[in-house]
N, C-alpha and C positions, 0 to 999 in steps of 0.2 A: 321454430327459432327464427328470429329476425336479425339480419345483417344490414348494417348501414355502411356504405362505402363513400368516403368523402374525397372526391377527386375523380374526374372522368377523362384523364389522359389515357395514353395507351395502356399503362399498367393497371390503372383503376378499372378501365373498361374490360381488359382481359380477365381480371380477377372476378368481375361481376359475371362473366360468361362461365368461367370454370367452377365458380362456387355456387352458382344458382341451383344446381341439383341437390346441394347439401342443406339448403335452408328452405323454410316455408315461405319466407319473403326476403327479397334483396332489394334494398333501396339505394340507388346510385345518385349521389348529389353532384349536379353539373353546374359549374360556375357560370359558364357562358349560356345566357338564356336562348340565343338564337340556335346554338348547337343543341341544346336540350329539346327545343321544339322539333328540330329535324330528327333527333334520335327517337322522339316519341312517335313520329309519323313513319319513319323509314326503318326503325329498329336497328340502326347501325350508326357507328361513330365515324362520319365521313372525313374527319380531320385527323384523328389520332390512331384509328384502327379501321380503316376502310375495308369493305368487302366481307366483314364478318357480322353475322346477325346476333343481336341480343336475344336471349331467351324471353319468352312472353312473361315469365314471372319476375323479370327485373323491372322495377318501377323507377322511372326517371323523375327526379325532384330538383327544383331550383331553389328551394328554401330549406334551411337547416332544420327547422322545427319538425316538419312532417318527415324529413329524412331520418331523424333520430328517434322519433316517437316509438317507444316500445322495443327499441333495439337492444338485444342482449350483447352483441359484439359490434364494436365500432372500429372500422378499418380506415386509417388515414393514409391516403396515397397522393396527396397534393405535392407540388414542387416545394422544396425546402424553403425557398424565399417567402412562400405564402403560408407556411405551417402555423406560425404564431398567430397571424391574423385570423385564419380559419378556425383554429381551436378556440381563440378568444371569443369569436362571434358565436361559436357553438356551445360554449361553456354553460350557459344558462339552461341548456337542454340535456346536459350530462346528468347521469344518475350513478350513485355509488355501486349499484348492482351491475353496471356495464363492465365488460372486459374490453380494453382498448388494445389495438394492434397497430403499430407504426410500420409502414412499408415504404416510407420515403427515404431515399438514399442521398443524404447530404448532411452538411453541418451549418448551423445558423451563423451568418456573418455577424461580426461584432462580439457576440457573447461566446462564440465557439462551442455552443452547446450541441450535443447530439439531439436528434429529432425526438427521441423518447424523453429526454430531459426537458425539452421545450414543452411537450405535452404534459409532463408531470408538473412542471412549474405553473402552467396555465390552470390545470385542473385543481391544484393545491389550494386555490382560493375558496374552493367548495368542499373538497374531500381528497383523500389519498387514493389516487387511481391505481387500478390493477392493469399493468401494461406489459405487453410482449412486443418483440420486434421480429419482423419477417424479412428474410433476405435469402439470397442464393443465386446460382447461375441460371438466370431466366431471361429470355427475350419475350416481351408481351405477345407478339404475333404467334410464336410457336406455342405458348401456353394456351392462347385463345383457340388455336387449331386443335387442341387436345393432345398435343405431343407430350410424351412423358417428361416430367421435371421433378427434381428433388430440391427441397429448400430447408432452411433452418428456422425454427421458431424459438426465440430466446427470451428468457425472463429470469430475474433473480428469484422468483417464486415459481418453483417447478409445477405447481398445480395450475397456474395460469397458462404456462406453456402447454401443458398436457391437455387443457380444455380446448385451446385453439387447435392443437394438433388433431384432436378427435373430431372437431367440427369441420376443419378444412380439408383433411386428407381424403383422397379418393384414388381410384384405380390408376390414374395418370398424373396425380398431383400428390407427391409423398413428402411429408414434413418430418423432420428430425428435431427433437427438443435439444436445447442447449442452455446451460446456466450462465452464459457470458454475454449479456447484451452489449457490453462495451466493445468487446472484440468483434462481434457481429456487425454492429453499426459502423465502426471505424473501417472494417474491411469493405463494407458496402459503399461507403462514401469515398474512401481514398483510392480504390481501384480505378475510379473514373479518371483521376489525374494521370495515373500510369497509362491508361488506355489512350489518352491524348498523345502521350509519348510513343505508343505503339503505332498510332496513325501517322505520326511524323516519320517514323522509320519506314513505313510502307510508302509514304508519299515521296520520300527521298530515294526510293528504289532499292532499299536494303532488304536482305533476305531473312531466312528463318533463323540463322545463327544469331543475328542481332535481336530478333524478336524474343528468342528464348532467353538471351542474356537480360534483356529489359524486364521480362516477366519475373525472372528469378531474383534479380536485384531489386525490382520494385516490391516484390513480396517481402524481402528483407526490410525495406524501409517501412512498409505498412506494419509489419510485426513489431519493429523497434518502437514505433510510436504508440501502437496499441498497448504493448506491455508497459510502457512508461505511464500510460493513462489508466492502468489497472486491468487491462484485458489479458487473456490467456493465450500463450503461443499456439497451443493445439487448435484453438478456434480458427486461427489464420491459416492453418494447414488443411482446413476442411472446406465445406461447400461455400460458406460465406466469405472465405478468404481466397485461397488458391482457386477454387472452382469458379467463383465469380470473376476473379482477375483474368484467368485464362479465356473465359468466354468473352469478356468485354474487350480484351486486347486483340482477339483473333477473329471474332464474329463479324460477318458482313452487316448485321443489323445494328451494330454498336454506334450510337450517336457520338459518343466521345471520341471513338476511333476516327470517325468521319471528320470531326473537327481537326484532328491532328493531320490527316491526309490533306485537307484543304489548306491548312497553315503551311505545310511543306511546299505546296504549289505557289505560295506567295500571296494568297488571298487575305485581305484584312479581316481581323476577327469580327468586326462589326458587320461586315458583309456576310460572313459565314453564318453568324447568329441570325441575321435577318432573313436568311434563306431557309432556315429550319423551323418547321411548325412546332417542334417539341424542344424542351429545354435540355441542353447537355450539362448535367449537374457538375461535371468535372471542372468547368470553367470557373465557377465561383468557389468550388471546393479547393482549388489550387491555392487561392489566397488564404483560406482558413487553415489549410494544411501547413503552409509555411509559418503562419502565426502560431499554430500548435507546436510545430517543431522548435520554434524559438522559445516558447513558454516552457516546454518540457526538456529543452536542451538535447534534442534528438537530431542527428544529421540526416537530412533528406535530400540528397543531391539530385535525384531525378525530378522530384517534385519541385525543388527550387529552380531547376532549369526550365521546367514547364511553366512555372510562374513567370519567369523572365521572358519567355517567348510570348505568353499571353498578355502580360501587363507592362513589360518594359521594352517592347519592340525588338527583342533579341532574335536574330535569325535562327531558324531550326538547325542549320548546319553548324553554326557557331556553338549552339547549345550542346549538340552532340559531341563536337570536338572537345569542349570544355569538360564534359563528363569523362571522356576517354583519357584526357591528359591530367586527371586528378592524381595526386600522389599515390604511389603503390602501397597496398596494404593487404593483410590477410582477409580471407573470406569470413 
């Protein structure tokens, strides 16, 4: 069986490493040609996942046609801002027999579409694609090292989810099927906004009480919005909701948490972003989250305050104070 992975950031590279033993061929499409050349010669991704070797069976490609040729499963792991462009360029090489897996954690700006919806919309010009979404509490570095991880593979068609589950699962990489791609994708995207808030709390020197409160109330916000959009509450209580939220809010490897820490130190957002080789999806997702909250009439106080800090120049301490001084209400 052949797997095509579109995107060679930290997560795409990690997935190529962990999934290589499960497939006859793995082709990793790399956008940056200079990076691809170095990966071919050194067998390592020196920008996004340095220090870890790619298996010999992973083929590096810079063109979409050879990357997708003969692939039974296509795994999209590009940043959300590039998803529509990459899928549109790849569309002529798509085939109805392919199973598509979206592992990008974000929401498209403007359209407010989930990543699987973007893929479905692009592919629909040729055929109705079979799509599943992959998410869960995972840091790319730990997965690439072979440390045990549990994820969710979700699809409205259980047979699609089960096919990917069977193909991807291994001794240290366990997948659970889920029938709720809406809840899984929203949990994956929105937790990044809450994680920025968690970083702000740490950067302000606040302790575990504050973090626990932020995670719990953040989960309530994510769940309210997901349910309003058709997701299931129990999904957000699982790996793709609570699990991913706890990891991203508390883990040292979290990029979104790092953004919050630096914001609390007073660093300008542009400077923070410029110093990071990888995209912190929560920055753009904050704008989409606020727009979705308005569209579905869902109260999102934490996400609204993070949006104000990111885009309106509001101070982190002021945002925290405004959260705590909101009118009292029941849980």
